[in-house]
C-alpha positions as CSV (number, residue, x, y, z in Angstrom):
1,E,-64.5,49.7,-78.5
2,N,-68.0,51.3,-79.6
3,I,-70.3,49.1,-78.8
4,S,-69.0,48.2,-75.3
5,D,-69.0,52.0,-74.6
6,F,-72.1,52.6,-75.5
7,S,-73.5,49.2,-73.9
8,F,-73.0,51.3,-70.4
9,N,-75.2,53.8,-71.1
10,V,-78.4,51.6,-72.2
11,T,-78.1,48.6,-69.9
12,D,-77.0,47.5,-66.5
13,C,-75.2,44.8,-67.1
14,T,-71.9,44.4,-65.9
15,Q,-69.2,43.8,-68.5
16,V,-67.7,40.5,-67.7
17,V,-63.9,40.7,-68.4
18,V,-61.7,37.4,-68.7
19,P,-57.9,37.6,-67.2
20,E,-55.6,37.9,-69.8
21,E,-54.1,35.1,-68.6
22,V,-56.7,32.7,-69.3
23,F,-56.7,33.6,-72.8
24,F,-53.2,33.1,-73.6
25,T,-53.4,30.0,-71.0
26,V,-56.2,28.5,-73.1
27,A,-55.2,29.3,-76.7
28,A,-51.1,27.9,-76.4
29,A,-53.0,24.6,-75.3
30,G,-55.7,24.9,-78.0
31,I,-52.6,25.7,-80.3
32,L,-50.3,23.0,-79.0
33,E,-53.0,20.1,-79.0
34,N,-53.7,20.5,-82.5
35,L,-50.3,20.7,-83.4
36,L,-50.5,17.0,-81.8
37,V,-52.9,15.5,-84.1
38,L,-51.0,17.0,-87.0
39,I,-48.1,15.3,-86.5
40,A,-49.4,12.3,-85.5
41,V,-51.3,11.9,-88.9
42,V,-48.0,12.7,-90.5
43,R,-46.0,10.5,-89.1
44,N,-48.3,7.5,-88.8
45,K,-48.8,5.9,-92.7
46,N,-51.9,4.1,-91.4
47,L,-53.6,7.4,-90.7
48,H,-52.9,8.7,-94.6
49,L,-56.6,8.8,-95.2
50,P,-58.9,10.9,-96.5
51,M,-60.9,11.3,-93.3
52,Y,-57.5,11.7,-91.1
53,F,-57.0,14.5,-94.0
54,F,-60.1,16.5,-93.0
55,I,-59.8,16.3,-89.5
56,C,-56.3,17.5,-90.1
57,S,-58.0,20.6,-91.7
58,L,-60.2,21.3,-88.6
59,A,-57.4,21.0,-86.6
60,I,-55.5,23.6,-88.6
61,S,-58.9,26.0,-88.6
62,D,-58.9,25.6,-84.5
63,M,-55.1,26.4,-84.2
64,L,-55.7,29.7,-85.9
65,G,-58.9,30.3,-84.1
66,S,-56.2,29.9,-81.0
67,L,-53.8,32.1,-82.4
68,Y,-56.1,34.9,-83.5
69,K,-57.4,35.4,-80.0
70,T,-53.6,35.2,-78.6
71,L,-52.6,38.3,-81.2
72,E,-55.8,39.7,-80.9
73,N,-55.1,40.1,-76.9
74,I,-51.2,41.2,-77.7
75,F,-52.5,44.2,-79.7
76,I,-54.7,45.0,-77.1
77,I,-51.7,45.0,-74.4
78,L,-49.8,47.2,-76.2
79,C,-52.2,49.4,-76.9
80,K,-53.0,49.9,-73.3
81,M,-49.1,50.0,-72.4
82,G,-49.1,53.1,-75.0
83,Y,-47.0,51.2,-78.2
84,L,-50.1,50.9,-80.7
85,T,-52.9,53.2,-81.1
86,R,-56.4,52.4,-81.8
87,R,-57.1,54.4,-84.7
88,G,-53.6,54.4,-86.9
89,D,-53.4,53.5,-90.3
90,F,-50.9,50.4,-89.1
91,E,-53.2,49.2,-86.5
92,K,-56.4,49.4,-88.7
93,K,-54.4,47.1,-91.4
94,L,-52.8,45.0,-88.3
95,D,-56.6,44.6,-87.2
96,D,-57.4,43.9,-90.7
97,A,-55.8,40.7,-91.1
98,M,-56.6,39.3,-87.5
99,D,-60.2,39.7,-88.4
100,S,-59.3,37.6,-91.8
101,M,-58.0,35.2,-89.9
102,F,-60.4,34.9,-87.8
103,I,-63.1,34.6,-90.6
104,L,-60.9,32.0,-92.2
105,S,-61.0,29.7,-88.9
106,L,-64.8,29.9,-89.1
107,L,-65.4,29.2,-92.6
108,G,-62.6,26.6,-92.1
109,S,-64.2,24.8,-89.4
110,I,-67.5,24.9,-91.3
111,F,-66.0,23.3,-95.0
112,S,-64.0,21.1,-93.0
113,L,-66.9,19.8,-90.5
114,L,-68.7,19.6,-93.9
115,A,-66.2,17.6,-95.5
116,I,-66.4,15.2,-92.9
117,A,-69.7,15.1,-92.6
118,A,-69.9,14.5,-96.8
119,D,-67.3,11.7,-96.0
120,R,-69.0,9.7,-93.5
121,Y,-72.0,9.8,-95.8
122,I,-70.2,8.1,-98.3
123,T,-68.4,5.7,-95.8
124,I,-71.8,4.3,-94.6
125,F,-73.9,4.8,-98.1
126,Y,-71.4,3.6,-100.6
127,A,-69.4,1.4,-98.5
128,L,-68.5,-0.9,-101.1
129,R,-67.3,2.2,-103.6
130,Y,-65.9,4.1,-100.7
131,H,-62.1,4.0,-102.1
132,N,-62.9,4.6,-105.7
133,I,-65.1,7.2,-104.9
134,M,-63.2,9.2,-101.8
135,T,-59.3,8.7,-103.1
136,L,-56.7,10.5,-101.6
137,R,-55.9,12.9,-104.7
138,R,-59.8,13.9,-104.8
139,A,-59.6,14.5,-100.7
140,L,-56.7,16.8,-101.5
141,I,-58.4,18.8,-104.0
142,I,-61.3,19.1,-102.2
143,L,-59.6,21.0,-99.5
144,A,-57.5,22.9,-101.8
145,V,-60.6,24.5,-103.3
146,I,-62.0,24.6,-99.2
147,W,-59.2,26.5,-98.3
148,T,-58.9,28.5,-101.3
149,F,-62.2,29.8,-101.4
150,C,-62.2,30.4,-97.1
151,A,-58.7,32.5,-98.0
152,G,-60.3,34.7,-100.5
153,S,-63.7,34.9,-98.5
154,S,-62.1,36.2,-95.1
155,I,-60.2,38.7,-96.9
156,A,-63.0,39.9,-98.9
157,I,-65.5,39.6,-95.5
158,A,-62.5,41.6,-93.3
159,L,-62.2,44.4,-95.9
160,F,-66.0,45.1,-96.5
161,S,-66.8,44.4,-93.2
162,Y,-68.5,47.2,-92.3
163,E,-71.3,47.0,-95.1
164,A,-74.5,45.2,-94.9
165,A,-74.1,43.9,-98.1
166,T,-70.9,41.8,-96.6
167,V,-72.1,40.7,-93.0
168,I,-75.6,39.1,-93.9
169,P,-74.7,36.5,-96.3
170,F,-71.5,35.8,-93.6
171,T,-73.4,35.3,-91.0
172,I,-76.3,33.5,-92.7
173,L,-73.6,30.9,-94.0
174,F,-73.4,30.1,-90.5
175,P,-76.8,28.2,-90.2
176,L,-77.1,27.2,-93.7
177,M,-74.1,24.8,-93.7
178,M,-75.4,23.9,-90.0
179,F,-78.3,22.8,-91.7
180,F,-77.0,21.4,-94.7
181,I,-74.7,19.0,-92.3
182,L,-77.8,18.2,-90.5
183,C,-79.9,17.0,-93.7
184,L,-77.2,14.6,-93.9
185,Y,-77.5,13.3,-90.2
186,V,-80.8,12.9,-90.6
187,H,-80.3,10.7,-94.1
188,M,-77.5,8.9,-92.4
189,F,-79.1,7.4,-89.5
190,L,-82.5,6.7,-91.0
191,L,-81.7,4.8,-93.5
192,A,-78.8,3.3,-91.7
193,R,-80.4,0.0,-90.8
194,S,-81.6,-0.5,-93.8
195,H,-78.2,0.1,-95.4
196,A,-77.2,-2.1,-92.6
197,K,-79.3,-5.2,-93.8
198,K,-79.0,-5.2,-97.2
199,I,-75.0,-5.8,-96.9
200,A,-75.8,-8.1,-93.8
201,S,-74.4,-11.1,-95.9
202,L,-71.1,-9.4,-96.8
203,P,-68.2,-10.8,-94.2
204,T,-67.0,-8.6,-91.5
205,S,-70.3,-6.2,-92.7
206,T,-71.5,-6.0,-88.7
207,V,-68.0,-4.8,-88.0
208,H,-67.2,-2.4,-91.0
209,Q,-71.1,-1.1,-90.1
210,R,-70.0,-0.4,-86.5
211,T,-66.7,1.4,-87.8
212,N,-68.9,3.9,-89.9
213,M,-71.7,4.7,-87.3
214,K,-69.0,5.2,-84.6
215,G,-67.5,8.1,-87.3
216,A,-71.2,9.4,-87.2
217,I,-71.6,9.5,-84.0
218,T,-67.8,11.2,-83.6
219,L,-68.8,14.0,-86.1
220,T,-72.0,14.7,-84.3
221,I,-69.7,15.2,-80.9
222,F,-67.9,17.4,-83.4
223,L,-70.7,19.3,-84.7
224,G,-72.6,19.4,-80.9
225,V,-69.0,21.2,-79.8
226,F,-68.3,23.4,-82.2
227,L,-72.2,25.1,-81.9
228,C,-72.0,25.1,-78.6
229,C,-68.7,27.2,-79.0
230,W,-69.2,29.2,-82.0
231,A,-73.0,30.2,-81.7
232,P,-72.7,32.5,-79.0
233,F,-70.1,34.4,-80.8
234,V,-71.5,34.1,-83.9
235,L,-75.2,35.7,-82.5
236,H,-72.7,38.8,-80.9
237,I,-71.9,39.9,-84.8
238,L,-75.7,39.4,-85.7
239,L,-76.9,42.1,-82.3
240,A,-73.6,44.3,-82.8
241,R,-75.1,44.6,-86.7
242,F,-78.5,45.1,-86.4
243,C,-79.5,46.1,-82.8
244,P,-76.5,47.8,-80.9
245,H,-78.4,50.8,-79.4
246,N,-80.9,47.6,-77.8
247,P,-80.4,47.3,-74.1
248,Y,-81.4,43.6,-74.3
249,C,-78.7,43.1,-77.0
250,A,-75.9,45.0,-75.3
251,C,-76.8,43.0,-72.3
252,Y,-75.9,40.1,-74.4
253,M,-72.8,42.1,-75.6
254,S,-71.5,42.3,-72.2
255,I,-70.1,38.6,-72.2
256,F,-67.8,39.2,-75.4
257,H,-65.2,37.7,-73.8
258,V,-66.9,34.7,-72.6
259,N,-67.6,33.7,-76.0
260,G,-64.4,34.4,-77.2
261,T,-63.1,32.0,-74.5
262,L,-65.8,29.5,-76.2
263,I,-63.9,29.8,-79.2
264,M,-60.8,28.8,-78.4
265,C,-61.8,25.5,-76.0
266,N,-63.6,24.2,-78.7
267,A,-60.0,24.3,-80.0
268,I,-59.0,22.2,-77.0
269,I,-62.2,19.7,-76.8
270,D,-61.6,18.9,-80.6
271,P,-58.5,17.2,-80.2
272,M,-59.3,15.3,-77.0
273,I,-62.4,13.8,-78.8
274,F,-59.6,12.9,-81.8
275,A,-57.9,10.8,-79.3
276,F,-61.0,9.6,-77.2
277,R,-62.7,8.4,-80.5
278,S,-60.2,7.1,-82.5
279,P,-57.8,4.2,-81.5
280,E,-55.2,4.7,-83.7
281,L,-54.6,8.4,-82.8
282,R,-54.1,7.3,-79.5
283,S,-51.7,4.3,-80.3
284,T,-50.3,7.1,-82.2
285,F,-50.1,9.6,-79.6
286,K,-48.6,6.8,-76.8
287,K,-45.7,5.9,-79.2
288,M,-44.7,9.7,-79.6
289,F,-44.6,10.4,-76.0
290,C,-42.3,7.0,-75.7
291,C,-40.5,8.5,-78.3
292,A,-40.1,10.9,-76.5
293,R,-39.4,10.0,-73.2
């Protein structure tokens, strides 16, 4: 609020406001779509695989992001109507809880993408030993560790968000994890051809390799969408912390609502990628809708 008010004094950029109806519509669509993905994986036993469990983790992160924006807008509406104040103790605790949910969504998305990337890496380069390396039990343990760490980190960051020592590691984590995933990509695509030649003599190796590379391409799409939707908001956090009085920074921060909308668009786009790239999920969705009819 202070940064938004101050930006009018140092820049001529007009504050871009997204209608509340748009926020609620996009958020509701994101929640419903990701809920459909979770139901599809639960109902279809053929989808009870580590890869789809990691995809469910990403879907939960997307749902939390949409839910956060929904609750935030309800909070703002209640403040405008006079039912809540911006400086009360209850409102401060509510704001911390919502901030914690937002950070949990971001960290959950990053680590879910990292888990999917590692799973694709093992699938491509250790195809013959994949089911021994990535068992269902290990996948569940990995997810439990991820969400325990993300929950603890989100609470700590939300409580100490005004400390530079907290903000800096949080913002550094984003590019660091993206760089690590990018390194996995480079290694995957550089060695994929040589790996394919080594297993070319094996039965159905061509089909298996094509399927694995399709999974890697799907992950590439996920990562590209994630960066486009989340990077503007992370940049906003950095600018708000380190150069709030700069006219150029204030001008960028005037599109805060647009950056928030992009986060919710990520929750809508991801399930579409699931449905478009996975024949098994498409088939499950069709069966679900046919039964509903």
